[in-house]
GUFI-116671 format. One line per field, with one value per residue: x, y, z of N, C-alpha, C, O, CB in turn; residue number from 1; residue in one letter. Coordinates in pm, 1 decimal. Glycine has a CB too. Example, Ala and Ser with C-alpha at 12.3 -4.5 7.8 and 13.67 -1.06 7.14 Angstrom:
<sites>
n.u: [1319.0,1285.0]
n.v: [-569.0,-225.0]
n.w: [780.0,708.0]
ca.u: [1230.0,1367.0]
ca.v: [-450.0,-106.0]
ca.w: [780.0,714.0]
c.u: [1320.0,1290.0]
c.v: [-330.0,3.0]
c.w: [780.0,787.0]
o.u: [1423.6,1340.9]
o.v: [-331.9,113.8]
o.w: [846.5,803.9]
cb.u: [1130.8,1408.4]
cb.v: [-447.3,-59.8]
cb.w: [904.6,572.5]
num: [1,2]
residu: [A,S]
</sites>
This chain:
<sites>
n.u: [-1403.3,-1585.8,-1419.8,-1242.2,-1417.8,-1556.6,-1725.7,-1900.9,-1896.1,-1623.8,-1474.4,-1290.0,-1228.5,-968.2,-625.7,-385.2,3.5,163.7,348.2,372.8,294.2,298.5,232.7,245.7,117.7,-106.9,-237.2,-310.5,-359.1,-229.7,-259.9,-461.1,-570.6,-512.5,-546.9,-445.5,-495.3,-375.6,-396.8,-235.8,71.6,259.6,120.9,212.2,474.3,526.2,419.8,599.5,832.8,829.1,807.5,1096.5,1195.9,1098.3,1182.4,1441.4,1580.4,1908.1,1932.4,1929.0,1773.7,1494.6,1177.5,1069.0]
n.v: [556.3,565.8,656.9,426.9,232.4,85.2,-122.0,-94.8,-353.6,-422.2,-319.9,-335.8,-389.0,-323.2,-304.4,-158.1,-76.4,3.9,150.1,265.7,533.3,861.9,1071.9,1035.5,1114.4,1182.8,943.7,937.9,832.7,1065.1,1046.0,831.4,459.1,168.1,-183.7,-397.1,-633.4,-866.5,-1102.6,-1146.6,-1215.2,-1059.1,-808.9,-751.4,-724.7,-542.0,-356.4,-386.4,-301.3,-46.2,89.5,59.8,170.8,463.3,490.5,471.2,253.1,63.5,-169.5,-529.0,-699.1,-838.7,-673.1,-720.8]
n.w: [-308.4,-464.8,-712.7,-746.9,-763.5,-604.0,-404.2,-66.6,45.5,-37.5,179.8,515.6,868.9,969.0,1231.1,1278.2,1328.5,1593.4,1519.8,1288.9,1295.0,1249.9,1386.9,1698.5,1961.7,1838.8,1683.6,1464.0,1107.4,854.7,561.3,504.6,561.2,337.0,145.3,-126.5,-285.3,-564.0,-798.5,-1017.4,-1136.5,-1307.0,-1279.7,-1040.2,-1049.0,-1186.9,-1055.8,-821.9,-989.6,-1066.1,-847.9,-706.0,-919.6,-891.3,-622.1,-665.8,-733.7,-797.2,-784.4,-785.2,-587.7,-460.0,-376.3,-40.7]
ca.u: [-1523.3,-1656.6,-1305.5,-1192.4,-1553.9,-1534.5,-1910.0,-1889.3,-1848.9,-1483.8,-1413.0,-1237.3,-1217.3,-800.0,-548.7,-221.7,66.7,158.4,551.6,354.0,158.4,328.7,234.6,212.9,-4.6,-283.9,-286.0,-346.6,-239.9,-236.9,-285.7,-564.5,-450.4,-493.0,-455.7,-403.4,-450.6,-322.4,-407.6,-161.3,220.2,316.4,71.7,262.9,575.9,510.2,425.0,785.9,903.8,742.5,836.6,1243.9,1180.5,1054.2,1277.4,1599.3,1677.4,1918.9,2000.7,1890.9,1716.8,1370.3,1126.3,955.8]
ca.v: [444.3,601.8,684.8,316.7,205.5,-39.1,-118.0,-132.9,-453.3,-431.5,-219.2,-433.4,-376.3,-295.8,-301.9,-82.9,-117.3,222.4,191.8,352.2,628.2,924.4,1130.0,927.7,1179.1,1178.3,854.8,920.8,802.7,1163.9,988.1,731.6,327.7,73.7,-327.2,-421.1,-740.8,-833.5,-1207.7,-1118.1,-1174.7,-1034.8,-716.4,-753.8,-759.7,-364.2,-266.5,-375.1,-243.2,98.4,98.3,50.5,321.6,583.3,547.3,515.4,173.0,-18.5,-311.9,-652.2,-755.0,-818.9,-585.6,-757.7]
ca.w: [-331.7,-681.6,-792.7,-773.0,-844.8,-544.0,-324.5,61.4,67.7,-55.8,325.3,631.2,974.5,1006.9,1268.5,1245.4,1455.1,1636.0,1445.5,1181.0,1319.8,1201.0,1532.8,1830.0,2031.8,1814.0,1664.8,1299.3,953.1,761.6,415.4,521.8,480.7,233.5,136.5,-211.4,-289.7,-634.8,-810.9,-1152.2,-1116.7,-1418.5,-1249.3,-924.4,-1105.5,-1299.0,-959.5,-812.8,-1116.5,-1096.0,-696.4,-709.6,-1050.0,-802.8,-529.3,-762.0,-623.6,-891.3,-733.6,-863.4,-487.1,-510.9,-284.2,-5.2]
c.u: [-1529.4,-1553.8,-1269.7,-1305.3,-1559.3,-1665.2,-1809.8,-1855.5,-1664.5,-1386.3,-1346.7,-1220.3,-1054.3,-714.8,-338.0,-128.5,151.5,317.0,457.4,288.2,281.9,349.2,174.0,153.3,-79.6,-318.1,-347.2,-219.6,-290.2,-336.6,-374.7,-463.1,-521.8,-419.6,-524.5,-390.9,-466.0,-318.9,-291.6,-11.7,278.7,235.6,156.0,401.8,643.0,505.0,571.0,819.5,926.2,847.1,1032.9,1249.5,1192.9,1146.4,1425.0,1646.2,1721.2,1939.2,1869.2,1779.0,1580.8,1279.1,1062.4,842.0]
c.v: [490.3,586.6,550.2,160.9,46.2,-8.0,-104.5,-244.6,-504.3,-357.4,-322.4,-375.5,-413.9,-277.2,-240.8,-79.7,80.0,225.6,260.3,423.8,772.0,1017.8,1051.0,971.0,1142.7,1043.6,822.6,861.0,921.3,1124.0,871.9,537.5,248.8,-76.0,-321.8,-589.9,-790.4,-995.4,-1250.0,-1145.0,-1069.7,-814.3,-636.8,-653.1,-567.2,-309.5,-219.7,-267.2,-97.9,139.5,151.8,191.5,408.1,648.3,542.6,383.2,54.6,-180.7,-454.9,-742.9,-745.0,-754.7,-746.9,-689.2]
c.w: [-507.2,-742.2,-879.7,-821.9,-799.1,-496.1,-147.2,68.5,75.2,121.6,449.6,708.4,981.2,1137.2,1225.8,1356.6,1448.6,1573.9,1340.0,1192.2,1335.0,1343.2,1609.8,1903.9,1988.9,1740.9,1486.9,1185.6,879.0,630.4,434.8,515.7,371.5,198.0,-60.5,-254.2,-483.1,-731.3,-934.3,-1145.1,-1216.0,-1361.9,-1110.1,-930.6,-1155.6,-1119.2,-863.2,-847.8,-1049.2,-932.5,-677.1,-815.1,-993.1,-686.0,-510.2,-726.0,-807.0,-893.9,-774.2,-704.5,-516.1,-377.5,-169.7,34.8]
o.u: [-1488.0,-1558.7,-1263.6,-1286.5,-1563.4,-1722.8,-1688.1,-1741.4,-1603.7,-1266.4,-1413.1,-1183.3,-1021.3,-763.2,-233.1,-171.1,174.5,389.3,526.8,193.2,349.7,458.5,62.3,93.4,-153.5,-439.4,-398.9,-97.5,-400.2,-452.0,-347.3,-348.2,-612.8,-299.5,-621.5,-285.1,-568.1,-199.0,-259.3,35.7,360.1,292.9,162.7,432.6,751.0,587.1,626.2,836.9,1027.6,945.2,1073.5,1302.9,1297.5,1177.2,1501.4,1761.1,1645.1,1954.5,1746.5,1716.6,1540.6,1318.7,1023.6,740.2]
o.v: [451.3,507.0,537.7,52.6,-57.9,97.1,-106.0,-246.8,-580.6,-357.5,-425.2,-264.4,-531.3,-169.1,-279.2,-80.1,180.5,322.3,355.6,421.8,774.3,1032.7,1002.3,881.1,1065.8,1024.0,729.2,849.2,900.8,1160.9,790.7,508.5,315.1,-101.2,-258.4,-652.9,-748.4,-1021.1,-1368.0,-1031.6,-992.2,-713.7,-516.8,-555.5,-508.0,-229.6,-112.6,-163.0,-56.5,213.9,262.3,297.6,469.6,763.7,576.2,383.4,1.2,-269.6,-448.1,-845.1,-654.8,-794.3,-852.8,-751.2]
o.w: [-616.4,-836.0,-1002.0,-877.2,-864.5,-524.4,-128.6,114.8,150.3,149.3,436.1,670.2,998.1,1171.0,1174.0,1472.1,1381.3,1598.1,1304.6,1113.9,1437.7,1397.8,1592.1,1962.8,2050.4,1733.8,1425.5,1175.2,827.7,608.5,346.4,482.6,321.7,208.4,-102.0,-251.4,-537.6,-741.6,-948.1,-1153.3,-1165.8,-1403.7,-1083.6,-862.1,-1153.8,-1074.3,-838.3,-784.6,-993.0,-931.9,-641.1,-782.6,-1013.8,-656.3,-419.8,-681.8,-887.7,-977.7,-782.3,-733.0,-589.5,-268.0,-218.8,65.6]
cb.u: [-1709.0,-1720.4,-1183.0,-1110.6,-1545.8,-1405.7,-2066.8,-1982.7,-1924.0,-1455.4,-1574.3,-1133.6,-1322.8,-767.2,-605.0,-228.6,200.7,149.5,714.1,328.2,26.8,256.4,175.1,306.1,-32.2,-348.4,-369.4,-389.7,-264.5,-89.9,-146.9,-701.0,-390.0,-450.7,-531.7,-308.9,-536.8,-208.8,-549.1,-180.0,308.5,241.1,-62.8,284.5,523.6,281.9,324.8,881.5,801.8,491.9,793.3,1316.0,1049.2,931.3,1242.7,1728.5,1547.4,2001.7,2034.6,2085.1,1754.5,1314.7,986.8,975.9]
cb.v: [477.6,785.3,732.2,306.9,237.4,-74.7,-359.9,-118.9,-504.1,-321.7,-118.0,-507.8,-448.6,-181.4,-398.5,81.8,-312.2,307.2,12.6,320.1,574.5,940.2,1258.1,874.4,1296.7,1318.9,865.6,1089.3,624.9,1193.0,939.4,773.3,185.6,141.3,-519.7,-347.8,-825.8,-755.5,-1228.3,-966.8,-1301.3,-1174.0,-761.7,-905.1,-891.2,-313.1,-319.6,-466.7,-244.5,94.0,-95.7,-121.5,364.8,538.8,513.0,671.4,59.7,33.5,-292.7,-759.4,-702.9,-965.9,-448.5,-818.5]
cb.w: [-213.9,-756.6,-695.6,-643.7,-1041.3,-445.3,-358.3,130.3,-16.8,-227.8,416.6,627.5,1045.3,953.5,1288.6,1204.5,1437.5,1895.8,1356.3,1088.3,1507.7,1087.2,1554.4,1910.5,2040.7,1701.3,1772.9,1242.0,832.0,720.7,334.5,358.9,604.0,170.4,292.6,-196.8,-165.0,-571.9,-824.9,-1196.0,-1128.9,-1596.9,-1239.0,-886.9,-1238.2,-1460.1,-881.8,-903.7,-1277.5,-1092.6,-619.8,-775.9,-1136.2,-734.5,-435.3,-702.3,-415.4,-942.8,-516.6,-933.5,-366.6,-576.0,-374.4,63.1]
num: [1,2,3,4,5,6,7,8,9,10,11,12,13,14,15,16,17,18,19,20,21,22,23,24,25,26,27,28,29,30,31,32,33,34,35,36,37,38,39,40,41,42,43,44,45,46,47,48,49,50,51,52,53,54,55,56,57,58,59,60,61,62,63,64]
residu: [M,N,L,L,K,L,S,T,E,S,L,R,K,F,T,L,K,S,D,Y,Y,N,D,T,K,S,H,K,C,P,Y,G,V,A,R,V,V,V,H,N,T,Q,I,I,Q,N,I,Y,G,S,I,K,E,M,I,K,D,N,S,D,I,W,I,N]
</sites>
């Protein structure tokens, strides 16, 4: 929270589908959960482009 300069009002409850659990016995997500909301198309395109670059995806298919 301090690193991102977020207030406690930014926190929300969440539900995580069991398909996403890495360890089904403990039902824990070792790296945590985050939701990012961006209202700027250029920033979103930069994020998706960076993800495609990291996974070395050279296709023209848009990431959903």
